[in-house]
C-alpha positions as a Python dict, from the first residue, in 0.01 Angstrom:
ca = {
    (1, 'M'): (0, 0, 0),
    (2, 'N'): (222, 304, -36),
    (3, 'I'): (532, 82, 25),
    (4, 'V'): (419, -203, -211),
    (5, 'R'): (357, 22, -512),
    (6, 'P'): (707, 187, -518),
    (7, 'L'): (854, -166, -469),
    (8, 'G'): (653, -297, -761),
    (9, 'D'): (753, -2, -983),
    (10, 'S'): (1123, -62, -888),
    (11, 'L'): (1099, -422, -987),
    (12, 'S'): (934, -329, -1316),
    (13, 'I'): (1216, -84, -1391),
    (14, 'L'): (1477, -343, -1294),
    (15, 'H'): (1313, -602, -1518),
    (16, 'A'): (1299, -355, -1804),
    (17, 'V'): (1673, -299, -1767),
    (18, 'L'): (1779, -650, -1715),
    (19, 'V'): (1601, -804, -2014),
    (20, 'P'): (1789, -606, -2276),
    (21, 'V'): (2111, -665, -2093),
    (22, 'R'): (2050, -1033, -2085),
    (23, 'Q'): (1960, -1028, -2451),
    (24, 'F'): (2277, -835, -2539),
    (25, 'A'): (2493, -1080, -2344),
    (26, 'R'): (2342, -1367, -2524),
    (27, 'G'): (2409, -1197, -2858),
    (28, 'V'): (2772, -1138, -2754),
    (29, 'R'): (2805, -1504, -2667),
    (30, 'R'): (2669, -1619, -3001),
    (31, 'V'): (2910, -1390, -3191),
    (32, 'L'): (3209, -1506, -2986),
    (33, 'R'): (3112, -1876, -3045),
    (34, 'R'): (3088, -1813, -3420),
    (35, 'Q'): (3424, -1634, -3421),
    (36, 'L'): (3605, -1879, -3189),
    (37, 'K'): (3455, -2207, -3326),
    (38, 'P'): (3671, -2229, -3641),
    (39, 'S'): (3992, -2160, -3434),
    (40, 'R'): (3886, -2422, -3178),
    (41, 'D'): (3801, -2682, -3436),
    (42, 'R'): (4137, -2624, -3616),
    (43, 'L'): (4314, -2663, -3290),
    (44, 'L'): (4138, -2987, -3201),
    (45, 'N'): (4198, -3114, -3558),
    (46, 'W'): (4574, -3051, -3507),
    (47, 'F'): (4572, -3227, -3168),
    (48, 'A'): (4399, -3531, -3319),
    (49, 'I'): (4639, -3548, -3616),
    (50, 'T'): (4938, -3519, -3386),
    (51, 'Q'): (4799, -3784, -3151),
    (52, 'R'): (4727, -4014, -3440),
    (53, 'K'): (5097, -4008, -3551),
    (54, 'R'): (5198, -4133, -3213),
    (55, 'L'): (4954, -4431, -3196),
    (56, 'R'): (5152, -4683, -3397),
    (57, 'H'): (5041, -4965, -3170),
    (58, 'V'): (4682, -4920, -3257),
    (59, 'T'): (4492, -5059, -3562),
    (60, 'F'): (4260, -4791, -3698),
    (61, 'I'): (3948, -4912, -3881),
    (62, 'G'): (3705, -4695, -4083),
    (63, 'V'): (3346, -4810, -4161),
    (64, 'T'): (3128, -4639, -4416),
    (65, 'G'): (2815, -4719, -4629),
    (66, 'S'): (2465, -4583, -4685),
    (67, 'C'): (2292, -4805, -4432),
    (68, 'G'): (2396, -5002, -4124),
    (69, 'K'): (2716, -4812, -4036),
    (70, 'T'): (2647, -4778, -3670),
    (71, 'T'): (2549, -5155, -3616),
    (72, 'T'): (2847, -5263, -3827),
    (73, 'T'): (3084, -5044, -3621),
    (74, 'R'): (2948, -5178, -3296),
    (75, 'L'): (2964, -5539, -3432),
    (76, 'V'): (3325, -5492, -3536),
    (77, 'G'): (3402, -5363, -3185),
    (78, 'A'): (3230, -5662, -3029),
    (79, 'V'): (3426, -5909, -3241),
    (80, 'L'): (3761, -5741, -3181),
    (81, 'D'): (3705, -5693, -2812),
    (82, 'S'): (3834, -6048, -2749),
    (83, 'A'): (4166, -5953, -2896),
    (84, 'G'): (4228, -5625, -2720),
    (85, 'Q'): (4075, -5302, -2585),
    (86, 'C'): (3869, -5105, -2839),
    (87, 'C'): (3775, -4745, -2876),
    (88, 'I'): (3452, -4729, -3072),
    (89, 'G'): (3303, -4421, -3247),
    (90, 'A'): (2945, -4511, -3353),
    (91, 'G'): (2618, -4326, -3384),
    (92, 'N'): (2791, -3990, -3441),
    (93, 'N'): (3010, -3952, -3744),
    (94, 'S'): (3081, -3574, -3738),
    (95, 'Q'): (3434, -3446, -3761),
    (96, 'Q'): (3421, -3364, -3392),
    (97, 'A'): (3316, -3720, -3307),
    (98, 'V'): (3609, -3861, -3509),
    (99, 'I'): (3851, -3631, -3323),
    (100, 'K'): (3698, -3721, -2987),
    (101, 'N'): (3741, -4092, -3053),
    (102, 'I'): (4106, -4048, -3154),
    (103, 'L'): (4181, -3850, -2854),
    (104, 'S'): (4017, -4108, -2627),
    (105, 'V'): (4275, -4371, -2734),
    (106, 'S'): (4513, -4476, -2456),
    (107, 'A'): (4834, -4678, -2423),
    (108, 'S'): (4628, -4990, -2367),
    (109, 'T'): (4406, -4957, -2672),
    (110, 'K'): (4463, -5201, -2951),
    (111, 'F'): (4186, -5108, -3200),
    (112, 'C'): (4010, -4787, -3281),
    (113, 'I'): (3694, -4829, -3488),
    (114, 'Q'): (3524, -4530, -3629),
    (115, 'E'): (3203, -4479, -3834),
    (116, 'V'): (3275, -4250, -4119),
    (117, 'S'): (3014, -4037, -4303),
    (118, 'G'): (3006, -3956, -4669),
    (119, 'S'): (2696, -3733, -4655),
    (120, 'K'): (2870, -3451, -4840),
    (121, 'P'): (3144, -3439, -5110),
    (122, 'G'): (3489, -3428, -4961),
    (123, 'R'): (3379, -3542, -4611),
    (124, 'I'): (3535, -3886, -4630),
    (125, 'A'): (3875, -3732, -4722),
    (126, 'R'): (3850, -3487, -4430),
    (127, 'H'): (3779, -3778, -4192),
    (128, 'F'): (4056, -3977, -4348),
    (129, 'R'): (4322, -3708, -4293),
    (130, 'V'): (4258, -3728, -3925),
    (131, 'L'): (4179, -4102, -3879),
    (132, 'K'): (4420, -4253, -4129),
    (133, 'P'): (4275, -4600, -4101),
    (134, 'R'): (4472, -4923, -4207),
    (135, 'I'): (4142, -5108, -4263),
    (136, 'G'): (3848, -4966, -4454),
    (137, 'I'): (3510, -5133, -4464),
    (138, 'V'): (3240, -5037, -4716),
    (139, 'I'): (2907, -5214, -4665),
    (140, 'T'): (2640, -5063, -4899),
    (141, 'I'): (2561, -4794, -5148),
    (142, 'G'): (2208, -4666, -5145),
    (143, 'S'): (2016, -4340, -5217),
    (144, 'D'): (2065, -4192, -4869),
    (145, 'H'): (2148, -3816, -4911),
    (146, 'Y'): (1979, -3825, -5251),
    (147, 'K'): (1948, -3440, -5261),
    (148, 'T'): (2323, -3410, -5237),
    (149, 'F'): (2451, -3682, -5472),
    (150, 'R'): (2157, -3747, -5702),
    (151, 'S'): (2289, -4082, -5817),
    (152, 'L'): (2427, -4406, -5679),
    (153, 'E'): (2738, -4359, -5887),
    (154, 'A'): (2806, -4027, -5717),
    (155, 'T'): (2745, -4170, -5375),
    (156, 'A'): (2982, -4454, -5444),
    (157, 'Q'): (3248, -4215, -5577),
    (158, 'E'): (3243, -4031, -5238),
    (159, 'K'): (3226, -4337, -5011),
    (160, 'G'): (3491, -4516, -5209),
    (161, 'Q'): (3750, -4264, -5106),
    (162, 'L'): (3775, -4459, -4778),
    (163, 'V'): (3944, -4743, -4960),
    (164, 'E'): (4099, -4536, -5239),
    (165, 'L'): (4315, -4347, -4979),
    (166, 'L'): (4429, -4656, -4793),
    (167, 'P'): (4801, -4728, -4797),
    (168, 'K'): (4942, -5030, -4989),
    (169, 'T'): (4987, -5202, -4657),
    (170, 'G'): (4622, -5152, -4576),
    (171, 'I'): (4314, -5374, -4616),
    (172, 'A'): (3990, -5294, -4797),
    (173, 'I'): (3691, -5499, -4687),
    (174, 'L'): (3419, -5482, -4949),
    (175, 'N'): (3070, -5613, -5000),
    (176, 'A'): (3073, -5845, -5294),
    (177, 'D'): (2693, -5838, -5325),
    (178, 'D'): (2674, -5466, -5399),
    (179, 'P'): (2810, -5389, -5749),
    (180, 'H'): (2893, -5033, -5658),
    (181, 'V'): (3095, -5150, -5359),
    (182, 'R'): (3258, -5438, -5542),
    (183, 'A'): (3378, -5200, -5812),
    (184, 'M'): (3583, -5012, -5552),
    (185, 'A'): (3845, -5288, -5559),
    (186, 'S'): (3989, -5133, -5867),
    (187, 'R'): (4035, -4797, -5698),
    (188, 'T'): (4259, -4905, -5409),
    (189, 'H'): (4620, -5019, -5380),
    (190, 'A'): (4538, -5197, -5060),
    (191, 'R'): (4471, -5572, -5029),
    (192, 'V'): (4101, -5651, -5100),
    (193, 'I'): (3893, -5897, -4897),
    (194, 'T'): (3531, -5952, -4989),
    (195, 'F'): (3221, -6074, -4805),
    (196, 'G'): (2866, -6149, -4903),
    (197, 'R'): (2641, -6426, -5037),
    (198, 'S'): (2824, -6437, -5376),
    (199, 'P'): (2995, -6771, -5432),
    (200, 'D'): (3324, -6605, -5498),
    (201, 'A'): (3326, -6390, -5172),
    (202, 'D'): (3618, -6462, -4943),
    (203, 'V'): (3377, -6477, -4642),
    (204, 'R'): (3045, -6624, -4753),
    (205, 'A'): (2696, -6646, -4606),
    (206, 'T'): (2463, -6930, -4689),
    (207, 'Q'): (2143, -7074, -4544),
    (208, 'V'): (2024, -6730, -4429),
    (209, 'S'): (1690, -6719, -4240),
    (210, 'S'): (1510, -6459, -4032),
    (211, 'A'): (1136, -6507, -4033),
    (212, 'W'): (973, -6341, -3735),
    (213, 'P'): (950, -6445, -3448),
    (214, 'G'): (1286, -6609, -3540),
    (215, 'R'): (1604, -6403, -3543),
    (216, 'L'): (1882, -6384, -3808),
    (217, 'A'): (2062, -6715, -3852),
    (218, 'L'): (2321, -6786, -4122),
    (219, 'T'): (2611, -7020, -4200),
    (220, 'V'): (2942, -6833, -4249),
    (221, 'T'): (3222, -6994, -4449),
    (222, 'H'): (3584, -6886, -4478),
    (223, 'G'): (3824, -7114, -4659),
    (224, 'Y'): (3766, -7465, -4513),
    (225, 'D'): (3605, -7336, -4198),
    (226, 'S'): (3236, -7305, -4155),
    (227, 'V'): (3010, -7216, -3860),
    (228, 'R'): (2639, -7174, -3801),
    (229, 'I'): (2552, -6845, -3627),
    (230, 'R'): (2226, -6768, -3448),
    (231, 'T'): (2208, -6397, -3374),
    (232, 'K'): (1974, -6181, -3172),
    (233, 'L'): (1927, -5946, -3473),
    (234, 'V'): (1594, -5910, -3659),
    (235, 'A'): (1562, -5925, -4040),
    (236, 'E'): (1801, -6049, -4310),
    (237, 'L'): (1929, -5696, -4381),
    (238, 'W'): (2183, -5736, -4101),
    (239, 'T'): (2359, -6017, -4285),
    (240, 'T'): (2582, -5751, -4448),
    (241, 'S'): (2681, -5611, -4115),
    (242, 'V'): (2748, -5951, -3958),
    (243, 'L'): (2972, -6059, -4246),
    (244, 'A'): (3161, -5733, -4248),
    (245, 'A'): (3237, -5767, -3869),
    (246, 'I'): (3344, -6131, -3909),
    (247, 'T'): (3567, -6052, -4202),
    (248, 'C'): (3736, -5771, -4007),
    (249, 'G'): (3786, -6011, -3717),
    (250, 'I'): (3948, -6274, -3945),
    (251, 'V'): (4175, -6009, -4104),
    (252, 'C'): (4282, -5904, -3749),
    (253, 'G'): (4376, -6267, -3662),
    (254, 'I'): (4064, -6379, -3470),
    (255, 'D'): (3939, -6736, -3522),
    (256, 'L'): (3606, -6775, -3714),
    (257, 'K'): (3441, -6949, -3412),
    (258, 'E'): (3549, -6671, -3178),
    (259, 'C'): (3400, -6415, -3423),
    (260, 'A'): (3082, -6609, -3435),
    (261, 'K'): (3052, -6619, -3051),
    (262, 'A'): (3092, -6244, -3030),
    (263, 'V'): (2811, -6189, -3295),
    (264, 'E'): (2571, -6429, -3121),
    (265, 'N'): (2605, -6222, -2799),
    (266, 'F'): (2546, -5899, -2972),
    (267, 'E'): (2218, -5716, -2881),
    (268, 'P'): (2035, -5499, -3138),
    (269, 'L'): (2096, -5128, -3092),
    (270, 'F'): (1800, -4903, -2990),
    (271, 'G'): (1620, -4770, -3291),
    (272, 'R'): (1794, -5014, -3538),
    (273, 'H'): (1529, -5287, -3566),
    (274, 'S'): (1530, -5311, -3191),
    (275, 'V'): (1275, -5534, -3021),
    (276, 'H'): (1047, -5426, -2743),
    (277, 'V'): (796, -5652, -2579),
    (278, 'K'): (501, -5560, -2370),
    (279, 'P'): (378, -5844, -2139),
    (280, 'N'): (44, -5961, -2252),
    (281, 'G'): (55, -5714, -2530),
    (282, 'P'): (216, -5641, -2858),
    (283, 'V'): (579, -5672, -2970),
    (284, 'Y'): (727, -5348, -3116),
    (285, 'I'): (1012, -5343, -3365),
    (286, 'F'): (1142, -4994, -3406),
    (287, 'D'): (1376, -4835, -3665),
    (288, 'H'): (1442, -4462, -3642),
    (289, 'K'): (1542, -4410, -3999),
    (290, 'A'): (1321, -4449, -4307),
    (291, 'P'): (1501, -4374, -4636),
    (292, 'F'): (1267, -4470, -4926),
    (293, 'W'): (1508, -4717, -5077),
    (294, 'T'): (1507, -4935, -4768),
    (295, 'I'): (1133, -4966, -4734),
    (296, 'A'): (1131, -5282, -4951),
    (297, 'T'): (1326, -5470, -4680),
    (298, 'S'): (1072, -5364, -4424),
    (299, 'L'): (788, -5494, -4632),
    (300, 'A'): (974, -5826, -4699),
    (301, 'F'): (1023, -5872, -4321),
    (302, 'V'): (663, -5802, -4230),
    (303, 'K'): (537, -6033, -4519),
    (304, 'D'): (734, -6324, -4388),
    (305, 'A'): (648, -6266, -4022),
    (306, 'L'): (429, -6495, -3816),
    (307, 'A'): (201, -6295, -3589),
    (308, 'P'): (-170, -6290, -3494),
    (309, 'R'): (-181, -5936, -3648),
    (310, 'A'): (73, -5717, -3816),
    (311, 'T'): (63, -5339, -3802),
    (312, 'M'): (307, -5110, -3994),
    (313, 'V'): (353, -4753, -3874),
    (314, 'F'): (537, -4501, -4095),
    (315, 'G'): (651, -4146, -4005),
    (316, 'T'): (862, -3928, -4229),
    (317, 'I'): (1009, -4111, -4528),
    (318, 'S'): (1329, -3957, -4660),
    (319, 'D'): (1574, -3959, -4964),
    (320, 'Y'): (1358, -4006, -5276),
    (321, 'P'): (1326, -3832, -5602),
    (322, 'G'): (990, -3699, -5735),
    (323, 'A'): (675, -3581, -5555),
    (324, 'A'): (624, -3682, -5188),
    (325, 'G'): (257, -3784, -5248),
    (326, 'Q'): (345, -4038, -5506),
    (327, 'R'): (609, -4199, -5282),
    (328, 'Y'): (386, -4205, -4972),
    (329, 'R'): (97, -4357, -5160),
    (330, 'R'): (313, -4618, -5318),
    (331, 'V'): (436, -4724, -4971),
    (332, 'A'): (81, -4731, -4840),
    (333, 'R'): (-46, -4953, -5126),
    (334, 'D'): (249, -5192, -5087),
    (335, 'A'): (206, -5203, -4712),
    (336, 'L'): (-169, -5272, -4739),
    (337, 'E'): (-90, -5585, -4942),
    (338, 'I'): (104, -5751, -4663),
    (339, 'A'): (-1, -5591, -4329),
    (340, 'D'): (-336, -5609, -4149),
    (341, 'R'): (-323, -5239, -4046),
    (342, 'V'): (-111, -4957, -4187),
    (343, 'V'): (-69, -4622, -3999),
    (344, 'F'): (90, -4298, -4115),
    (345, 'V'): (193, -4028, -3864),
    (346, 'G'): (298, -3664, -3911),
    (347, 'P'): (254, -3383, -4155),
    (348, 'Q'): (307, -3608, -4456),
    (349, 'A'): (27, -3851, -4352),
    (350, 'G'): (-226, -3650, -4554),
    (351, 'H'): (-72, -3781, -4877),
    (352, 'V'): (-238, -4115, -4827),
    (353, 'S'): (-579, -3999, -4709),
    (354, 'R'): (-727, -4037, -5056),
    (355, 'L'): (-654, -4412, -5037),
    (356, 'R'): (-888, -4459, -4740),
    (357, 'Q'): (-1174, -4584, -4938),
    (358, 'G'): (-1367, -4910, -4947),
    (359, 'E'): (-1194, -5196, -4768),
    (360, 'A'): (-887, -4979, -4702),
    (361, 'R'): (-1092, -4747, -4482),
    (362, 'D'): (-1082, -5007, -4199),
    (363, 'R'): (-713, -5083, -4236),
    (364, 'L'): (-539, -4755, -4331),
    (365, 'F'): (-520, -4475, -4077),
    (366, 'T'): (-357, -4139, -4059),
    (367, 'F'): (-270, -3920, -3762),
    (368, 'E'): (-110, -3578, -3745),
    (369, 'T'): (75, -3646, -3412),
    (370, 'S'): (248, -3947, -3245),
    (371, 'Y'): (8, -3881, -2944),
    (372, 'Q'): (-289, -3957, -3151),
    (373, 'A'): (-125, -4261, -3302),
    (374, 'S'): (-24, -4395, -2966),
    (375, 'A'): (-376, -4360, -2823),
    (376, 'F'): (-517, -4547, -3129),
    (377, 'L'): (-268, -4833, -3110),
    (378, 'A'): (-326, -4870, -2729),
    (379, 'Q'): (-686, -4981, -2794),
    (380, 'A'): (-817, -5320, -2898),
    (381, 'V'): (-471, -5479, -2817),
    (382, 'V'): (-389, -5823, -2957),
    (383, 'V'): (-147, -6036, -2756),
    (384, 'G'): (168, -6101, -2965),
    (385, 'E'): (74, -5852, -3231),
    (386, 'L'): (373, -5725, -3436),
    (387, 'I'): (379, -5346, -3456),
    (388, 'Y'): (655, -5238, -3691),
    (389, 'I'): (754, -4871, -3658),
    (390, 'R'): (973, -4665, -3897),
    (391, 'G'): (1021, -4298, -3908),
    (392, 'S'): (1273, -4008, -3878),
    (393, 'L'): (1434, -3971, -3536),
    (394, 'A'): (1460, -3588, -3558),
    (395, 'A'): (1129, -3532, -3736),
    (396, 'D'): (896, -3778, -3568),
    (397, 'H'): (1024, -3952, -3249),
    (398, 'L'): (783, -4234, -3316),
    (399, 'E'): (946, -4439, -3040),
    (400, 'R'): (701, -4261, -2810),
    (401, 'I'): (428, -4481, -2952),
    (402, 'M'): (586, -4777, -2774),
    (403, 'L'): (748, -4596, -2484),
    (404, 'S'): (407, -4467, -2375),
    (405, 'Q'): (308, -4834, -2318),
    (406, 'L'): (643, -4975, -2199),
    (407, 'D'): (778, -4692, -1986),
    (408, 'R'): (486, -4449, -1936),
    (409, 'V'): (670, -4171, -2126),
    (410, 'V'): (516, -3832, -2058),
    (411, 'C'): (683, -3602, -2314),
    (412, 'W'): (460, -3543, -2612),
    (413, 'R'): (634, -3236, -2763),
    (414, 'E'): (598, -3245, -3139),
    (415, 'R'): (874, -3156, -3383),
    (416, 'C'): (1134, -3094, -3107),
    (417, 'G'): (1418, -3126, -3361),
    (418, 'K'): (1649, -3317, -3122),
    (419, 'Q'): (1869, -3572, -3298),
    (420, 'C'): (1897, -3811, -2988),
    (421, 'A'): (1650, -4085, -2905),
    (422, 'C'): (1383, -4001, -2645),
    (423, 'V'): (1543, -4233, -2393),
    (424, 'D'): (1863, -4036, -2420),
    (425, 'C'): (1697, -3698, -2388),
    (426, 'S'): (1745, -3490, -2073),
    (427, 'N'): (1371, -3409, -2092),
    (428, 'Y'): (1257, -3769, -2118),
    (429, 'R'): (1099, -3768, -1779),
    (430, 'T'): (986, -3402, -1794),
    (431, 'P'): (610, -3369, -1848),
    (432, 'K'): (511, -3222, -2182),
    (433, 'P'): (140, -3226, -2268),
    (434, 'P'): (12, -3320, -2614),
    (435, 'P'): (-58, -3046, -2863),
    (436, 'F'): (-334, -2809, -2765),
    (437, 'G'): (-681, -2953, -2812),
    (438, 'L'): (-593, -3316, -2797),
    (439, 'V'): (-730, -3504, -2504),
    (440, 'H'): (-688, -3882, -2475),
    (441, 'D'): (-1046, -3965, -2387),
    (442, 'R'): (-1180, -3767, -2690),
    (443, 'L'): (-996, -3997, -2936),
    (444, 'K'): (-1232, -4255, -3063),
    (445, 'P'): (-1052, -4466, -3319),
    (446, 'P'): (-1253, -4756, -3474),
    (447, 'Q'): (-1237, -5067, -3264),
    (448, 'Q'): (-1039, -5352, -3438),
    (449, 'T'): (-1138, -5710, -3409),
    (450, 'A'): (-854, -5938, -3290),
    (451, 'I'): (-733, -6187, -3543),
    (452, 'A'): (-717, -6541, -3422),
}
C-alpha cells in the first residue's frame, strides 16, 4: 500500500503537467495552421495556374448552376470517357478541389471537367482564373444561397460569369428553358449552344416520361438525328443534366448515339435521388439536399408515382425567405395532398405539429431525431412502399433511416456536422448509441394499415 500510493500520486502529478502541455501544443498547432494556410493556399494556386498553362492538349470544362451540378459533371465525364481519359472534379467545388483536379491532370488526359460553385460573389471568377475552361455549362438558376444573393437576378449575375469570361474561341452551353440562363447568351463572346425542351433549342428533348417505378426516358434530337434514351435516373428533373451532358459530348465531336449509350449506362449518384431497395420491403429514394424552391419537383414526382403506399420524409429545408414555420407548414399541407404519410424529422419538425389534427393526425408525424423516425418507419412495413427522403446532409443525415434497414448502420450521433455521407464517414461502422433516453422498444408509433 505504501508503494501504490506514491505511484498514484506521481501519476496524478504527471497527468496534471501533461494536460496543460498538450493543450498548449494544440493551441500552437492551431495558430501555425492559421498563419501558414494563406501562404500554402497561394502556393498551391500558383502551382495550379502554372500547370494549367502547360496543359494545351486538354479541354477544360466548367459546370455551374443552382441544382444538379454534381450529377451533370459526372454525366459529362461519362459521355466524354469514350473519347479520351477524363479528370472529373465533382461533389466538392471548393478552390482547393479545383486546384487538386487540375494538378491531377496527366499527359494522357484529354478532358478535365470541374464542378464550379457560385455560392458567394466573386467565387466563379476565382475558380475561372485557375481553371480557364474552354467550355462553360450553365444548367439552372434557383434560390440556393438565398441569404447571400436574395434574388434570382443576383444569382444569375454571379453564375453567368462562367460564360462571360470564356474566350472567343470558347463554347457556352446554356439551358434554353431557364430564362435567366438563356439571357446569359448576350454576356459572352463565345459560341452559344442551347439545350432544353424549347422548340428552338439546338439539342431538344421530347416525349419525356418518368412515372415511378419507371425511370427517366426521353427522345433527344440534334439536327436531323434523333434517339430514344432510357436512363437509370429517377424523376424528370434530370432531363436538364442529361441534355447538358449530351450537348457537351456533341460539341466535343461525339456521335449522338454514343452519347445516348453513355447516359443509359449511368447510375444515379448516392444522395441524388438514389434508389435503395429492401427485399420484401420498401423502396427508398434519397436526396440529401432540400432547398425550398425544389420541393415542388419532389411533390410532382410522388404524385405521379405508382406504389401501394407513398411516404414522404423531410428533414431540414433550406434557402427560403420569410418565417420557417410558414414554409414548413406549407410543405406539410402540400405533401399531405399527394402522399399517404408525411414525416418531419429534426429541430424544425415542431413547426408542423399544429397541423396534426383530425384526419391528418393519422398521416402526419414528427420526430426530433432520425433514430425515432427510423424506428417508426420500420414498423408496419408494406412491400413495395415508396419512401421518399429529403433533408440536409450536414444537418440531418437522414440516410440513416434507410441504412438502418439495408446495412444495419449503428451510428446514431445527432448533429455531427460532417459534410460527407454516412457511407463515406470513417465512423460509419463505429457504434454510436441514440440520444440519451431513447430506447427502441419504448417507441410505440401508431400501427398503420397496409394499403392494397
